[in-house]
N, C-alpha and C positions, 0 to 999 in steps of 0.2 A: 263607644260610637253615638253620635247625636241622634236623638230622638226627633219626631215630627215636631214642628215649630209650633202649632198652635193646638196639639192634642196632649192628652194624658192630664191624669188626675195628679194633685199635688198628695193625695193620700198614700201612704206606705212608702213615701221618699224621706230621706235624711231632711230633718229641721221643717216638717209638714207643719208643725205647730207654729213655728215661725212665721211660716208663709201664712197660714190662716190670721195670725195676730197683725201682719203688715195688710192683708187686705181688708181686715176689719177695721183696723186704725185709718187706713186711707179712707174708707168710706165714712167713718166717724168724723174725721177731719174736715172732709169735704162737706159734709152735711152740716157741721157747724158753721162753716164758713160761708155756705150759700143761704141757709135758713136763718141762723141767727145772728149774721155777721152786721146786718141792719140795725140790731138793737144793742151789740155790745160791740163796738168797733174793733176790741182788740181779737176776737174771734176771726176778723176777716184775714188778720195776717197769717193764719192757719195755712191760707193757699199755697204763697209762695215758700213759706218755712216749711211746709209738711213735703212740699216737691222735692225742695233741696234734701230734706231729711232723708226722703226715700231713695234718692240717687246715691248718697254717700253710703246709706246702710247697703243697698244693693251692690254696689262697687265692692266694698271691703270684706262683706260677708263672702261674694263669691270670690274674691282674693284670697281670703282666708283658707276657704274649701278646695281651691284647686292648689295652693301652695302645700296643702298637706294632703290632697288627695292623689288618686291614680292618674290624674290626666296630665300633669307637668310634664313636658317632654324634655326640657332641659333646664335642669336646677339653677343655671347660670343665668338665666332670663329673670332678672327682677321686677322688670315692668312690662308686662306682655301686654299686646292690645287688647283693650278692654272687651272687644268683642269674642276674643278667644275664651275668656271667663265666663262665658255662656254656651260655649260649641258643645258642651257633653255633660252627660249626668254625672251627679246629682245636683252641681251648682247650675246647669241650664234651667231646671225650673225657679230657682231663686232669681235668676237673671230675668226670666220672663216677667214673672209675678211682680218685682221691684221696680222695673222700667215701665210695666203697665201701668202701676200707681202714680209711678213719677209723672208720666204723660198725661194722665186724668187729672191730676191736681195741677198741673202746667196748663191744662186748658181751662181748668176753673178759674185758676189765678188770672188768666187772660180774659176770661168772661166779665169777671169782677172789676179788673182794670177797666173795661170798657163800659161797666155801668156806673162804676163809684168816681173812677178819676177822671176821665174823659169829659163828660159834662161840665166839670168844675174848670177845667183847664180851657176848655172852647166856647165859654160863655161869653168873650170878647173876641173870639178866632174869627179866621176868614176862612175861605173856601182852600186856600193852600195847607192851613192847619188840620182842617177838617178831613184833607186828602192823606195827609201824614198821619194821622190818626186813624183813619180806616186801614191803612197799609200797615200800620204796627200792629193792628189786631189781626188782620188777616195772616200777616207772617208768624205772629205769636201761634195762630192755630196751627199752621203747618209745622212749626218747630214741634208742638205738642204730639202732632201726627207722626213725626218722625220718629219721636222717642218710642213710642207705643210699637210702630211698625218694626223698628229695629229690635225691640225687646222681645216681643211674641215670635217674630219670625228670627229665629236666632242662626249664628254662622254656621256653615258646614266647612268641614275641613278639605272640600272639594268645590269644583264650580257645579251649580245646581240652581234650580229656581228659587229656592228657600234663600239660598245665600244671595241671589241679586235682590230679592225682596228686602233683605236685610241691608245690603249696601244702599239701596235706594232709600231706605227709611233714614240712614245714617247722613244721606247727602240732603233730604228733606229737613233732618234737623238743623245740619250746619247752616244750609240756605236760608230757612225761615230763622234761626236766631240771630244770624247777621244781618239780615235786612230788616228785622224787627229792631234791632239795635239801631241801625242807622236812621230808620224813621223816627222811632222815639227820640233819640237825639234833636234830630231837627223839630220835631214837635215841641219839645221841652224848651229849645232856644227859642222859637217863636213865641211861645207861652210867656216866657219872662220879661217879654217886651210891655207886658200889660200887667205886670207883677203889682204894680201900684193899686190896681183895682180888683186883683184876685187874691183874696185873703190868704188862703193855703199857700200861696206862692211867695209870702211873707216869713214864712217859718223857715229859721235856720235851720232845721233839720231836714225839711225837703230840699232846701238850695244845697246843703251839704251833700244830700243823697244825689242829687241831679250832677254835681259836679264829680262824685265817686263815679257814676255811670259812664260819663263822658270820657274821664280818664281811662276806664276799661276799654271803651270803644277805641279811642285814638292810640291807645298803647296796646292793643290786643296783639299786634303782631311781635311785640317785644315779650309779650307773656308766653306766646308759643315759642319763639325762638330761644329765649335765655334758659327754660329746661332741657332744650337740646344740647347747648354749648355745656351745660353742667354737666349733663349725663357723658357726652362726649369725654368731658376733661376728668371725670371719676371713674368711668369704665376703662379708660386708656391707662390710668396708673394702676389699674389692677393687672396687667399684663394681659398673656393670652394662656392662662392655665387649661389644658384640656379637660374635657368634661369626665366625671367619674365613671369608672368602668362598673359593669354591673357586677354582683356579688355572683362568686363562682364556687359551686360546692367543693369542699375540701376532697371529696371522694373523685372529683373529676380526673381523668386521665391529662397527659400532658397535650394529647392530641385534641381532645374534647375543650381544653382549657385555651388552646390556641384558636380552635373553631369559635367559640365564644366570644373571645377578643376580637376577631376579626370581624365578625357580624357586628359587634359592637361598633368598631371603628368606621365602618362602612355606613351604619345608621347615623352616627354623629357626624360625617361628612357630608351627608345630605342635608343636616339641618342648617337653618340661616346662621348667620355670624350673630351670637349674644349681643354683642356691641352695638350692631345695627338695630337689632330687635329691641334693646334697651332704651336706645337712644330715640326710635319713631313710639313706643310706648310713652316715654316720659311726656313727649309732645302731646301725645292722644290725651293723657291724663289730665295735663295742664289746659288743654282746649275744654274738656268736660268740667272742670272745677271753676274754670273761668266764668264759664256761662250759667253755671250753679249760683256762683255768686252774685252775678249780675243779674238775674232774676228775683233772686233772695233780696235785693234792695228794694224792690217794689213793696215790700211789708211797710216801710214807713210811707210811701205816697197811699196806700188802701188804707191805712190807720187815720192818717191826718184827714184825709179827704171825706171818711165816713164819720168822724169825729166832728167835721165843719159841717157836714149835712145835718147831724143830729140837732146841733145848737141852731142851725137855721130853721130848721123844722119846727 
């Protein structure tokens, strides 16, 4: 069963060394990006790249532990809801630490964006551009807070206050990320009108990056819909095989064997349809990785703008 969302030590839990390494690594990456990025622009990119690396490590580590551990309820589910990966120990602690590090690095990334990139974009800007910039920063922080909240307060397999906080955090992330993307898109579209007078906007690397982000935002619904269709096609082709029956001791009497099979059938009858679970899970995974890629692209903006600032200084 799930333990308390914010309590408990990582000491004594499986993978405790890896968890401590992630926390220390996240602190080191954040410190380098914040304190040394102004001297060496390459270090500024550690914030977005570190945040993306942290979420990938968290999801895949939790998935591996869930898949091989005692908490998998139906082995036919290939793409569980990401929240389910953190619902029970031991993977719960990995989920909490990993998403906390992800959210903190995302918040640092948004701060560096506001301090390094925005001043150069707004040199010739107007009030509308400033509003878009302020909104982009605000919603970026909202997204980061949502990542931390849904990570620290993990899902419980019943309606509870902790589950409500978890869902609220997930909604905060989605709302913040989507609105940040829209505000950023509008900001860059306006800034490109002054590209002839803003040197950093003349970089083909940055213009290509802006185009990639615009493509992700404009076609985000396709990125969320396509995995659903593909998942439906794949799992429909697999047929409707029944779930495996539990191992029955060879010494069991016919009556005991029949009772074990009856209980197993009743339990499996109460499980959600695995095809539906896989389809919904695939969509959720696509959303998470879409936004991980989106925020990761800001590494280009941060590096180019900090390099330009050093040259001007």
